[in-house]
C-alpha positions in Angstrom: -169.4 44.2 25.5 -169.4 41.1 23.5 -168.6 37.8 25.2 -165.9 37.1 22.6 -164.1 40.3 23.5 -164.3 39.5 27.2 -162.8 36.1 26.7 -159.8 37.3 24.7 -158.7 39.5 27.6 -156.5 37.4 30.0 -157.6 37.1 33.6 -155.4 38.6 36.3 -155.4 38.4 40.1 -156.8 41.3 42.0 -157.8 41.8 45.6 -161.2 42.5 47.0 -160.7 44.6 50.2 -162.8 46.0 53.0 -160.9 47.5 55.8 -158.3 45.0 56.9 -159.9 42.0 55.2 -158.9 40.9 51.7 -159.5 38.0 49.3 -158.0 37.2 46.0 -160.3 37.4 42.9 -160.0 37.0 39.2 -160.7 40.0 36.9 -160.5 40.8 33.2 -159.3 44.4 32.9 -158.5 46.3 29.7 -155.9 49.1 30.1 -156.9 52.1 27.9 -154.3 53.9 25.8 -154.1 57.7 25.5 -155.0 57.3 21.8 -158.2 55.4 22.7 -159.1 58.0 25.4 -158.5 60.9 23.0 -160.6 59.4 20.3 -163.5 58.7 22.7 -163.3 62.3 24.1 -163.4 63.7 20.6 -166.5 61.6 19.9 -168.1 63.0 23.0 -167.3 66.5 21.9 -168.8 65.7 18.5 -172.2 66.2 20.1 -171.4 69.9 20.1 -172.0 69.7 16.3 -175.7 69.4 17.1 -175.8 72.9 18.8 -176.5 74.8 15.5 -179.5 72.4 15.0 -181.0 72.5 18.5 -180.7 76.3 18.7 -183.9 76.5 16.6 -186.0 74.3 18.9 -188.0 76.4 21.4 -187.1 77.1 24.2 -183.8 77.8 22.6 -181.2 78.2 25.4 -182.0 75.1 27.5 -181.4 72.8 24.5 -178.1 74.4 23.7 -177.0 74.1 27.3 -178.2 70.5 27.5 -176.3 69.4 24.4 -173.2 71.3 25.5 -173.2 69.8 29.0 -173.9 66.2 27.8 -171.1 66.4 25.2 -168.7 67.8 27.9 -169.6 65.1 30.4 -169.2 62.3 27.9 -165.8 63.6 26.8 -164.6 64.0 30.4 -165.7 60.5 31.4 -164.0 58.9 28.4 -160.8 61.0 28.9 -160.6 59.8 32.5 -161.2 56.1 31.7 -157.8 54.6 32.2 -159.0 51.0 32.6 -162.2 49.1 31.9 -163.4 46.2 34.1 -164.9 43.5 31.9 -165.5 40.8 34.5 -164.8 40.1 38.2 -165.2 36.8 40.0 -164.2 35.9 43.6 -165.2 35.5 47.2 -166.4 38.3 49.5 -163.9 39.0 52.3 -166.8 39.2 54.8 -169.1 36.3 54.1 -167.0 34.2 51.7 -169.7 33.9 49.0 -168.1 33.1 45.7 -169.8 35.2 43.1 -169.7 37.1 39.8 -169.8 40.9 40.5 -171.9 43.1 38.3 -170.2 46.5 38.7 -168.3 46.4 35.4 -167.4 49.2 33.1 -165.1 52.2 33.5 -162.9 51.8 36.6 -162.5 54.6 39.0 -159.3 55.0 41.1 -161.0 53.2 44.0 -163.5 51.0 42.1 -166.3 49.8 44.4 -168.3 46.6 44.0 -171.0 45.2 46.3 -171.4 41.7 47.7 -174.8 40.3 46.6 -175.1 38.3 49.8 -174.0 40.5 52.7 -174.2 43.9 50.8 -170.7 45.0 51.9 -169.0 47.6 49.7 -165.7 46.2 48.5 -162.8 47.9 46.7 -160.6 46.4 44.0 -156.8 46.6 44.7 -154.0 45.3 42.5 -151.9 44.1 45.4 -153.0 43.1 48.9 -153.1 46.0 51.3 -150.3 46.1 53.9 -151.4 44.4 57.1 -154.5 42.9 55.5 -155.7 39.5 56.7 -156.4 37.3 53.7 -159.0 34.5 53.6 
């Protein structure tokens, strides 16, 4: 993603959590509309238009199956991308290291990032978990 696009998206507060520990972090997240997801899924399925071409490349069946599966996987992943994480900056709940996290891209329902210092797996939450101790 271009730096210009990332900077046009406003930052919001999210929580980095691990068990009962949580810290506030700043993230840039783009919410994806149904129209955007539909268009991306159709682009993924457009790979299926290559099937009549690859059917003539020996061995015939594996190429058709590969193109079919890749098109379906790309369409499925785009259809399920409800939000995209553009940037994430904040302290680790375990060691307190303030850092820029690298695990950006399509967000999963429980998006996981890793601390570069202590290697803890952290999850992104949009509100502090109940009973969490915040640093």
